[in-house]
N, C-alpha and C positions, 0 to 999 in steps of 0.2 A: 646436697646431692653427692653420692659417693663417686670417687674417681676410680676408674678401673685401669689397672696397669697390666698389660697382657704380654710384656716382653720377657725373654728369658732372664734378664738381669733384675729381677724383682728386688732382691736383697739390696743391691746397690742403689736402686731408685728410691726405695723406701727409706734407706739410710740417709740419702741426700735430702729428701723432703723433710724428714724429722730434724736433721742437722740444721737446715735453713730455718725451720720453724723455731728452733732454739736461738739461733743467731739473731733473728729479727723479732724476737719476743712474742711470737704467736703462740708459743708455749711459755708460760710464765713460771717464775720461781715459786715452788710450793705446790704446783699443780700435779695431780695424780694422772698418770698415763698408763692405760692398761693395754696389754697385747690385743685383746679382743676388740677394743675400741679402734686401735690403729688398723687392724685387719678389716673391720667393717667399713672404716672410713675410705679405704682404698679398694674395697671389694676383692680382697685376696684371702688366702688361707692364713692361719696363725703362724705358720713356720717362717716365712720371710719376714713377717712383722717382728716375731720374737728374735730372729737373728740380727735384724737391724738394731733393735733395742739393746740387745746384749753388747753389740759393738759400742754403742753410745754409753752404756754403763761402764765399760772398760775404759773409755776415753774420759769419763768424768762428766759427761753431759746429762746423764741420768743416774739415779741412785736407787738401790733397793734398801728399804727401811726394815726395821725389826719385825714389822707385821707382814713382811714378804711382798708388799706392794711397791710399785715403782713410781718415783716422783722426780720432778725437776728440782735439783738441789737449791737450797737457800744458803748463801754464803754469809758467814759472820765476819766481824771486822778483821780477824786474823786471815781469813780466806781472801778478803778483798786486798789486804796488803801483800799477800803472797802473789795474787794475780797481777797486782801493779808491777811487781818486780819482773815477773815472767813476761808480761806484755811489753814493758819497756825494753828489756833485753832483746827480744825477738824482733820488735819493730825497728830498733836501731840497726840490727844486723841486716834486715831487709832493706832499710833505707840506704845503707852504705852500698849494697849490691845493686839496687834498682836505679839509683840516680844516674850513674854514668852510663847505664844501658838504655835509659828511657829515650826513645826517639821522638821526633816531632809529632807523629800521629798519636803516639801514646800520651804525650803531653796534652794534645788537643782533647783527647777523650777524657782525661782527668778534669780539665777545665769545664768541659761540657757537663759532666756528671755533677761536678761541684756546683755549677750554676743551677742545675735542676734541684739539687738539695736545698740551696738557699731559697729558691722559689717555693718549694714545698713547706719549708719551715716558716717562711713569711706568710703563707696561707694557713698556717696552723695545722698542717698535716704532718704530724710528728713521725708516724711510721713510714710514710713515703719519703720524707726527708732523710730518715736514718738509712733506708735502703739505698737511696741515691748516694749518700755520703759514704757508706761502706763500699758501694760499687766503685766510687771514685778512688778510694784508697786501695781497693783490690786491684784496680787497673794500674795504679802506680806500682804496687808490690809485685804484680805479675811480671814486670820488667826485670825482676831479680833473677828470673830463670833458675830458681832454686826450689824444687818441689818439696824437699823435706822441711825447709824453713816455712814454706807456705802452708804445709799441712799442720805444723805445730801452731802456727798463727790461727788457722781455722779452729783448732781445738780450744784455743784461748777465747775466741769469739763465741764459741758454743757455751762457755761458762759465763761470759759477760752478758750476753744478750737477754736471757730471761729475767734477770733481776734489774738490770739498768733501765728496762722499759718502764719500771715503776716511778722513776724519778727524772728521766731524761728531759721531760717537758719543763720541770722546775729548774733543772740545770741550764737549759737553754735560755729560759726567761731571766735567770739570775745573771746571765752574761759573764760567767766566770771564765769561759773559754776565750782564748785570743780571738781577735776579730778576723784574722786571716789564718786559716788552718794550715798546719805544717806541710801538708801535701802541696798546697798552692805556693807556699814559701819555697819549697824544693823545686817545683816546676818553673817558677818565675825567676828565681835567683840562680839556680844551678850551683848554689853554694852549700856544700855538705855540712860545714860547721854551723851555718845559720839554720839550716833545716833541722839539724840535730837539736839545737837549742829550742826551736819552735816545737818539735815533737815532745821533748821532755816537759816543757812548760804546759802544753796542752794535756799530756797524760797526767801530770800532777794535778791540774785543775779538775779533771774528770774524777780521778780516784779520791782526791780530797773531798769533793762534793759527795761522792758515794759513801765514804766513811762518815762524814757528818750526817748524812741521811740516816745511816744505821744508828748513830748516836741519838738522833731525834726520835727514832721509832724503836724504842728499847725492846718492844715485843712485836717485832714485825711479823705479820701473818701473811702467808701466801694467799693467793686467790682461792676461792672455793674449789676443793678437790672435785674431780669428776671427769667426765669424758673429755678427751682431747678435742673432740668436735671439729667444727669447721676451721679452727685456728690452724690446724695442721696443714690443711690443703689450701687455705686462702692465701692470697698474696702472690700467686703465680710462681714462676720458676726462675726468678731473678737470681 
């Protein structure tokens, strides 16, 4: 069923929906996304759909290939390593700003969302677990009160989400991540150095697994190209 958005801020709304679809892997790496499909999905004209997609192309969330069609990018090993460096740098900066500013209510929200993530992962619901996990970390980072750093981080997540959805289940089953995530270490200990070490260890475990995954799949193919379909709109507005 198409979603109809009738407010004056169509461009911003479509951009936010597409951005979240990328972050949470509802649009997958290698998938073709057409302006017409997005417009039809939301019951709008092609102009706001095109404008939103142009913004995501500029930010690196989408790419235009030689044939003129728009796709969700597929990162190679060099791209993954570059993203590792960017992610670590920005997350360490956000951690340092957020931890001393995080109040009791914020800490409780991080714990609540982390518990929901654990429950979802335990039930085998990977997508729900990821959304709750990212919401927990976002709740932590929001305490940084630094909009420009938060925006850079969102753009990093836009590039991480579509490809990581392919292997995140294997990553979790392999248990290469620390048992206690860095955001819980930060909330429970209030020790910045300890939280930094936990964040770096968890980031390295994730990106090492991603790089190994690329090595194991030498000719990684994206999902079948086609309409963005219900993946764009599904999953709500988290």
